[in-house]
N, CA, C and O atoms as a MOPAC input file, in Angstrom:
PM7 MOZYME 1SCF
protein

 N    -17.71200 1   -21.54800 1     7.74800 1
 C    -16.28200 1   -21.73600 1     7.64800 1
 C    -15.58700 1   -20.37800 1     7.80600 1
 O    -15.97400 1   -19.40500 1     7.15900 1
 N    -14.57800 1   -20.31300 1     8.65100 1
 C    -13.83500 1   -19.07100 1     8.88500 1
 C    -12.90300 1   -18.78200 1     7.72100 1
 O    -12.32900 1   -19.69000 1     7.11900 1
 N    -12.76300 1   -17.49900 1     7.41600 1
 C    -11.83800 1   -17.09500 1     6.35200 1
 C    -10.64400 1   -16.39800 1     6.97000 1
 O    -10.72700 1   -15.85800 1     8.07300 1
 N     -9.53700 1   -16.41400 1     6.25600 1
 C     -8.33300 1   -15.73700 1     6.72400 1
 C     -8.47900 1   -14.24300 1     6.47000 1
 O     -8.82700 1   -13.84700 1     5.35700 1
 N     -8.22300 1   -13.39800 1     7.47400 1
 C     -8.36000 1   -11.95400 1     7.26900 1
 C     -7.35600 1   -11.44100 1     6.23700 1
 O     -6.21900 1   -11.90800 1     6.16900 1
 N     -7.79200 1   -10.48500 1     5.45100 1
 C     -6.89500 1    -9.87200 1     4.46900 1
 C     -5.94700 1    -8.91900 1     5.18100 1
 O     -6.15400 1    -8.59800 1     6.35100 1
 N     -4.91400 1    -8.46900 1     4.49000 1
 C     -3.97400 1    -7.50600 1     5.06900 1
 C     -4.69800 1    -6.23300 1     5.47600 1
 O     -4.42300 1    -5.68300 1     6.54300 1
 N     -5.62300 1    -5.75200 1     4.64200 1
 C     -6.37500 1    -4.53600 1     4.96000 1
 C     -7.18800 1    -4.71800 1     6.24500 1
 O     -7.27100 1    -3.80000 1     7.06100 1
 N     -7.78600 1    -5.89600 1     6.42700 1
 C     -8.55600 1    -6.16000 1     7.63800 1
 C     -7.65300 1    -6.22600 1     8.85800 1
 O     -8.02100 1    -5.75000 1     9.93200 1
 N     -6.48000 1    -6.80800 1     8.70000 1
 C     -5.53500 1    -6.88100 1     9.81200 1
 C     -5.05300 1    -5.49000 1    10.22000 1
 O     -4.77400 1    -5.25200 1    11.39500 1
 N     -4.95400 1    -4.59000 1     9.27900 1
 C     -4.46800 1    -3.23200 1     9.55500 1
 C     -5.61600 1    -2.25500 1     9.79600 1
 O     -5.38700 1    -1.05200 1     9.91600 1
 N     -6.84100 1    -2.75800 1     9.86800 1
 C     -8.02300 1    -1.94900 1    10.15300 1
 C     -8.19600 1    -0.79800 1     9.15800 1
 O     -8.42600 1     0.34200 1     9.56300 1
 N     -8.08800 1    -1.08500 1     7.89200 1
 C     -8.31500 1    -0.07000 1     6.86400 1
 C     -9.78800 1    -0.08800 1     6.48500 1
 O    -10.29800 1    -1.07700 1     5.95900 1
 N    -10.45100 1     1.00300 1     6.75800 1
 C    -11.87900 1     1.08600 1     6.50900 1
 C    -12.22000 1     2.14700 1     5.46900 1
 O    -13.34000 1     2.65800 1     5.47400 1
 N    -11.29700 1     2.49400 1     4.58100 1
 C    -11.55100 1     3.56800 1     3.62200 1
 C    -12.62200 1     3.21400 1     2.59600 1
 O    -13.11700 1     4.11100 1     1.91300 1
 N    -12.99500 1     1.96400 1     2.46100 1
 C    -14.04100 1     1.59100 1     1.50800 1
 C    -15.41900 1     1.48500 1     2.15800 1
 O    -16.38100 1     1.07200 1     1.50900 1
 N    -15.51700 1     1.84400 1     3.39800 1
 C    -16.79900 1     1.80400 1     4.10400 1
 C    -17.67100 1     2.94200 1     3.58800 1
 O    -17.17300 1     4.02700 1     3.28800 1
 N    -18.95400 1     2.69500 1     3.48700 1
 C    -19.89300 1     3.71400 1     2.99400 1
 C    -19.77100 1     4.99000 1     3.82400 1
 O    -19.65900 1     4.90700 1     5.04700 1
 N    -19.78800 1     6.16600 1     3.19700 1
 C    -19.58300 1     7.42900 1     3.90800 1
 C    -20.65600 1     7.75200 1     4.95000 1
 O    -20.42900 1     8.60200 1     5.81200 1
 N    -21.80800 1     7.10100 1     4.89400 1
 C    -22.84700 1     7.35100 1     5.89100 1
 C    -22.64900 1     6.55300 1     7.16800 1
 O    -23.35800 1     6.76500 1     8.15200 1
 N    -21.69000 1     5.63600 1     7.15700 1
 C    -21.39700 1     4.85100 1     8.34900 1
 C    -20.30700 1     5.56600 1     9.12900 1
 O    -19.22400 1     5.83000 1     8.60700 1
 N    -20.60600 1     5.87800 1    10.38900 1
 C    -19.66000 1     6.59900 1    11.23100 1
 C    -19.07700 1     5.67300 1    12.28900 1
 O    -19.77800 1     4.81100 1    12.81900 1
 N    -17.80800 1     5.84900 1    12.59300 1
 C    -17.13900 1     5.08400 1    13.63600 1
 C    -16.77900 1     6.01700 1    14.78000 1
 O    -16.35500 1     7.15000 1    14.55000 1
 N    -16.94100 1     5.55900 1    15.98400 1
 C    -16.54900 1     6.29600 1    17.17100 1
 C    -16.33700 1     5.29900 1    18.29100 1
 O    -16.61100 1     4.10900 1    18.13700 1
 N    -15.85600 1     5.78000 1    19.40000 1
 C    -15.57600 1     4.91500 1    20.53600 1
 C    -16.18700 1     5.50700 1    21.79700 1
 O    -16.41500 1     6.71300 1    21.88300 1
 N    -16.44500 1     4.65600 1    22.76300 1
 C    -16.90500 1     5.13200 1    24.06400 1
 C    -15.70600 1     5.42400 1    24.96900 1
 O    -15.83200 1     6.15300 1    25.95300 1
 N    -14.56500 1     4.86400 1    24.64100 1
 C    -13.35000 1     5.04600 1    25.43700 1
 C    -12.50700 1     6.17800 1    24.86700 1
 O    -11.37000 1     5.96500 1    24.44500 1
 N    -13.06200 1     7.36400 1    24.85800 1
 C    -12.41000 1     8.49700 1    24.20900 1
 C    -11.11700 1     8.94700 1    24.87000 1
 O    -10.27700 1     9.54300 1    24.19600 1
 N    -10.92100 1     8.69200 1    26.14500 1
 C     -9.72100 1     9.15800 1    26.83800 1
 C     -8.83400 1     7.98800 1    27.28100 1
 O     -8.10500 1     8.09700 1    28.26600 1
 N     -8.89800 1     6.88800 1    26.56100 1
 C     -8.17600 1     5.66200 1    26.87300 1
 C     -6.68000 1     5.85000 1    26.59200 1
 O     -6.28400 1     6.05400 1    25.44400 1
 N     -5.85900 1     5.78100 1    27.62900 1
 C     -4.41700 1     6.01000 1    27.49600 1
 C     -3.71600 1     4.93200 1    26.66500 1
 O     -2.60800 1     5.15900 1    26.17900 1
 N     -4.32500 1     3.79700 1    26.49900 1
 C     -3.73800 1     2.73800 1    25.67800 1
 C     -3.61100 1     3.11500 1    24.20500 1
 O     -2.92800 1     2.43000 1    23.44400 1
 N     -4.25700 1     4.18400 1    23.80900 1
 C     -4.19200 1     4.64100 1    22.41800 1
 C     -3.06900 1     5.64000 1    22.16200 1
 O     -2.94300 1     6.16700 1    21.05600 1
 N     -2.25500 1     5.90200 1    23.18100 1
 C     -1.12000 1     6.80500 1    22.96600 1
 C     -0.19900 1     6.17100 1    21.93900 1
 O      0.16400 1     4.99900 1    22.05000 1
 N      0.17000 1     6.94900 1    20.95100 1
 C      1.00500 1     6.45600 1    19.86300 1
 C      0.20000 1     6.01100 1    18.65300 1
 O      0.74400 1     5.89500 1    17.55400 1
 N     -1.10700 1     5.75700 1    18.84700 1
 C     -1.98300 1     5.37000 1    17.74300 1
 C     -2.95500 1     6.49600 1    17.40500 1
 O     -3.06300 1     6.90400 1    16.24800 1
 N     -3.65200 1     6.99000 1    18.40700 1
 C     -4.62200 1     8.06900 1    18.23700 1
 C     -4.07700 1     9.36000 1    18.85900 1
 O     -4.23200 1    10.44700 1    18.30300 1
 N     -3.44100 1     9.21600 1    20.01100 1
 C     -2.96200 1    10.37000 1    20.76300 1
 C     -1.44500 1    10.48400 1    20.68800 1
 O     -0.74400 1     9.47400 1    20.63000 1
 N     -0.94200 1    11.70800 1    20.68800 1
 C      0.50000 1    11.97400 1    20.66200 1
 C      1.11300 1    11.68400 1    22.02200 1
 O      0.65200 1    12.20200 1    23.03900 1
 N      2.14900 1    10.86100 1    22.04200 1
 C      2.78700 1    10.48000 1    23.30300 1
 C      3.33600 1    11.69900 1    24.04000 1
 O      3.11000 1    11.85500 1    25.24000 1
 N      4.04600 1    12.55100 1    23.33300 1
 C      4.68900 1    13.70400 1    23.96600 1
 C      3.67000 1    14.65900 1    24.57800 1
 O      3.94700 1    15.31700 1    25.58100 1
 N      2.51700 1    14.72800 1    23.98200 1
 C      1.52000 1    15.70800 1    24.38500 1
 C      0.83100 1    15.36400 1    25.70800 1
 O      0.47200 1    16.26600 1    26.46400 1
 N      0.64500 1    14.08800 1    25.99300 1
 C     -0.17300 1    13.69300 1    27.14100 1
 C      0.52500 1    12.83100 1    28.18500 1
 O     -0.05500 1    12.58300 1    29.24200 1
 N      1.73100 1    12.36900 1    27.93600 1
 C      2.32700 1    11.38500 1    28.84400 1
 C      2.47800 1    11.88500 1    30.28400 1
 O      2.51300 1    11.07000 1    31.20600 1
 N      2.56800 1    13.19300 1    30.50000 1
 C      2.70500 1    13.73300 1    31.85700 1
 C      1.35800 1    14.08900 1    32.48200 1
 O      1.30900 1    14.51000 1    33.63700 1
 N      0.26900 1    13.92600 1    31.73800 1
 C     -1.05900 1    14.30800 1    32.23400 1
 C     -1.98700 1    13.11800 1    32.45300 1
 O     -3.18700 1    13.30100 1    32.65800 1
 N     -1.45300 1    11.92100 1    32.41200 1
 C     -2.28200 1    10.72700 1    32.58800 1
 C     -2.70100 1    10.58700 1    34.04300 1
 O     -1.87100 1    10.68900 1    34.94700 1
 N     -3.98200 1    10.35500 1    34.26700 1
 C     -4.52700 1    10.10500 1    35.59600 1
 C     -4.66700 1     8.59800 1    35.76500 1
 O     -5.12400 1     7.90300 1    34.85800 1
 N     -4.27900 1     8.10900 1    36.90800 1
 C     -4.38400 1     6.67300 1    37.18400 1
 C     -5.39600 1     6.44300 1    38.29000 1
 O     -5.35200 1     7.08800 1    39.33700 1
 N     -6.31600 1     5.50800 1    38.04200 1
 C     -7.34800 1     5.16000 1    39.02800 1
 C     -7.33500 1     3.65100 1    39.22000 1
 O     -7.28700 1     2.89700 1    38.24900 1
 N     -7.37700 1     3.22200 1    40.45400 1
 C     -7.40400 1     1.79200 1    40.75200 1
 C     -8.84200 1     1.37500 1    41.03900 1
 O     -9.56000 1     2.04000 1    41.78500 1
 N     -9.24500 1     0.26600 1    40.43400 1
 C    -10.59300 1    -0.27900 1    40.61900 1
 C    -10.46300 1    -1.70200 1    41.15500 1
 O     -9.49600 1    -2.40300 1    40.85800 1
 N    -11.43200 1    -2.11000 1    41.93500 1
 C    -11.46300 1    -3.47500 1    42.44500 1
 C    -12.70300 1    -4.18800 1    41.92100 1
 O    -13.81200 1    -3.65500 1    41.95900 1
 N    -12.49200 1    -5.38000 1    41.44000 1
 C    -13.57900 1    -6.23700 1    40.97500 1
 C    -13.38500 1    -7.57600 1    41.68300 1
 O    -12.45600 1    -8.32800 1    41.38900 1
 N    -14.27600 1    -7.84800 1    42.61200 1
 C    -14.10900 1    -9.05500 1    43.41600 1
 C    -12.85100 1    -8.93500 1    44.25300 1
 O    -12.67700 1    -7.96000 1    44.98400 1
 N    -11.97600 1    -9.91900 1    44.14900 1
 C    -10.73500 1    -9.87900 1    44.92100 1
 C     -9.54100 1    -9.41800 1    44.07800 1
 O     -8.39500 1    -9.53100 1    44.51200 1
 N     -9.80700 1    -8.90400 1    42.88600 1
 C     -8.73400 1    -8.43500 1    41.99800 1
 C     -8.84300 1    -6.93400 1    41.79500 1
 O     -9.92400 1    -6.35600 1    41.90300 1
 N     -7.71600 1    -6.31500 1    41.50100 1
 C     -7.72400 1    -4.88400 1    41.21600 1
 C     -6.98000 1    -4.62100 1    39.91400 1
 O     -6.13000 1    -5.40800 1    39.49800 1
 N     -7.31100 1    -3.51200 1    39.28500 1
 C     -6.61700 1    -3.10100 1    38.06800 1
 C     -6.51800 1    -1.58200 1    38.05800 1
 O     -7.30700 1    -0.89000 1    38.70000 1
 N     -5.53800 1    -1.07800 1    37.32200 1
 C     -5.32400 1     0.36000 1    37.22300 1
 C     -5.75600 1     0.84000 1    35.85400 1
 O     -5.33500 1     0.30400 1    34.82900 1
 N     -6.59300 1     1.84400 1    35.85100 1
 C     -7.08200 1     2.46200 1    34.61800 1
 C     -6.28900 1     3.75100 1    34.40300 1
 O     -6.13400 1     4.54800 1    35.32800 1
 N     -5.79200 1     3.95500 1    33.19500 1
 C     -5.07600 1     5.18100 1    32.85800 1
 C     -5.94600 1     6.01700 1    31.93800 1
 O     -6.40800 1     5.53300 1    30.90500 1
 N     -6.17300 1     7.28000 1    32.31100 1
 C     -7.09400 1     8.15200 1    31.59600 1
 C     -6.38000 1     9.44000 1    31.19200 1
 O     -5.64200 1    10.03300 1    31.97800 1
 N     -6.61200 1     9.85000 1    29.96700 1
 C     -6.04300 1    11.09500 1    29.46400 1
 C     -6.89900 1    12.28500 1    29.88600 1
 O     -8.05900 1    12.10400 1    30.25600 1
 N     -6.34900 1    13.49700 1    29.83800 1
 C     -7.13900 1    14.68200 1    30.19400 1
 C     -8.22400 1    14.95900 1    29.15400 1
 O     -8.14600 1    14.48500 1    28.02100 1
 N     -9.22500 1    15.72300 1    29.54700 1
 C    -10.34900 1    16.03500 1    28.66000 1
 C     -9.88800 1    16.74200 1    27.38300 1
 O    -10.54600 1    16.63100 1    26.34900 1
 N     -8.77600 1    17.46000 1    27.44100 1
 C     -8.24800 1    18.14800 1    26.26000 1
 C     -7.84400 1    17.20800 1    25.13500 1
 O     -7.66300 1    17.64700 1    24.00000 1
 N     -7.70000 1    15.92700 1    25.43200 1
 C     -7.32400 1    14.95800 1    24.39900 1
 C     -8.43800 1    14.73600 1    23.37900 1
 O     -8.20000 1    14.16300 1    22.31500 1
 N     -9.64500 1    15.18300 1    23.69600 1
 C    -10.75600 1    15.01600 1    22.75400 1
 C    -10.50000 1    15.72000 1    21.42800 1
 O    -10.99300 1    15.27300 1    20.39300 1
 N     -9.74500 1    16.80000 1    21.43600 1
 C     -9.40800 1    17.49700 1    20.19200 1
 C     -8.71300 1    16.53500 1    19.23400 1
 O     -9.04100 1    16.48000 1    18.04900 1
 N     -7.75700 1    15.78200 1    19.75400 1
 C     -7.04900 1    14.81200 1    18.92300 1
 C     -7.94200 1    13.62600 1    18.56800 1
 O     -7.83200 1    13.08500 1    17.46700 1
 N     -8.81400 1    13.21500 1    19.47000 1
 C     -9.75100 1    12.12400 1    19.21100 1
 C    -10.58400 1    12.43400 1    17.96400 1
 O    -10.73700 1    11.58700 1    17.08400 1
 N    -11.12100 1    13.66300 1    17.89700 1
 C    -11.99400 1    14.02700 1    16.78200 1
 C    -11.25200 1    14.22400 1    15.46600 1
 O    -11.88900 1    14.40400 1    14.42800 1
 N     -9.95000 1    14.19400 1    15.48000 1
 C     -9.18600 1    14.18700 1    14.23000 1
 C     -9.23500 1    12.80400 1    13.58400 1
 O     -8.94600 1    12.66000 1    12.39600 1
 N     -9.59800 1    11.79400 1    14.36200 1
 C     -9.65000 1    10.41200 1    13.87800 1
 C    -11.06900 1     9.86000 1    13.76200 1
 O    -11.35500 1     9.04700 1    12.88400 1
 N    -11.95400 1    10.30900 1    14.65300 1
 C    -13.31900 1     9.79700 1    14.68700 1
 C    -14.32000 1    10.94600 1    14.66000 1
 O    -14.12600 1    11.94300 1    15.35600 1
 N    -15.39800 1    10.82500 1    13.86400 1
 C    -16.39600 1    11.88600 1    13.79900 1
 C    -17.50400 1    11.74900 1    14.84600 1
 O    -18.41300 1    12.57800 1    14.89500 1
 N    -17.43400 1    10.72500 1    15.67100 1
 C    -18.54600 1    10.37500 1    16.54700 1
 C    -17.99900 1     9.91800 1    17.89300 1
 O    -16.96500 1     9.25200 1    17.95200 1
 N    -18.69300 1    10.27500 1    18.98100 1
 C    -18.29900 1     9.83500 1    20.31300 1
 C    -19.53200 1     9.35700 1    21.05900 1
 O    -20.53300 1    10.06900 1    21.14600 1
 N    -19.45600 1     8.15800 1    21.59100 1
 C    -20.55100 1     7.63700 1    22.40700 1
 C    -20.40300 1     8.18900 1    23.81700 1
 O    -19.31500 1     8.15600 1    24.39300 1
 N    -21.48300 1     8.68900 1    24.36300 1
 C    -21.47700 1     9.16000 1    25.74200 1
 C    -22.18900 1     8.09500 1    26.55700 1
 O    -23.38100 1     8.21100 1    26.84000 1
 N    -21.46200 1     7.06700 1    26.93100 1
 C    -22.03800 1     5.91200 1    27.58800 1
 C    -22.34300 1     6.10000 1    29.05700 1
 O    -23.16200 1     5.36600 1    29.61200 1
 N    -21.70400 1     7.07100 1    29.70800 1
 C    -21.91900 1     7.20700 1    31.14600 1
 C    -23.32400 1     7.67200 1    31.48300 1
 O    -23.74000 1     7.55700 1    32.63600 1
 N    -24.07000 1     8.19500 1    30.51600 1
 C    -25.45500 1     8.60000 1    30.79700 1
 C    -26.34000 1     7.38300 1    31.07600 1
 O    -27.44400 1     7.52400 1    31.60100 1
 N    -25.85700 1     6.19600 1    30.72600 1
 C    -26.57600 1     4.97100 1    31.05200 1
 C    -26.62700 1     4.79300 1    32.57400 1
 O    -27.61000 1     4.28300 1    33.11200 1
 N    -25.55500 1     5.21900 1    33.26500 1
 C    -25.45000 1     5.01900 1    34.70900 1
 C    -26.01200 1     6.18400 1    35.51600 1
 O    -26.49700 1     5.99100 1    36.63100 1
 N    -25.94900 1     7.39800 1    34.95400 1
 C    -26.51600 1     8.56800 1    35.63600 1
 C    -26.75700 1     9.64900 1    34.59000 1
 O    -25.99400 1     9.76600 1    33.63100 1
 N    -27.82200 1    10.44800 1    34.76900 1
 C    -28.14800 1    11.48000 1    33.77700 1
 C    -27.13500 1    12.63000 1    33.78200 1
 O    -26.44100 1    12.85900 1    34.77200 1
 N    -27.06600 1    13.33700 1    32.67200 1
 C    -26.21900 1    14.52300 1    32.58700 1
 C    -26.72800 1    15.58300 1    33.55000 1
 O    -27.93300 1    15.69300 1    33.77700 1
 N    -25.82300 1    16.35700 1    34.11400 1
 C    -26.23400 1    17.43400 1    35.03100 1
 C    -26.62100 1    18.66900 1    34.22400 1
 O    -26.99700 1    19.69000 1    34.79900 1

């Protein structure tokens, strides 16, 4: 049976999580986090846009500059480096 999420769960409050559990993301430069993780004023003029095609549809990906990682690590202690799955580090 499904339960109704609490207010803390809806607001993603994880302060009661055990200190040995670390949270991080693989989408470290995701422009959709501007205003939540990243400062809007700091990066809005440095966003790179890339268009991708999947089948007969296309979408635009917005990516922040590598310097945004400084702000990322103010929120998360861990970063997944997922691209090594597709090709090894140089």
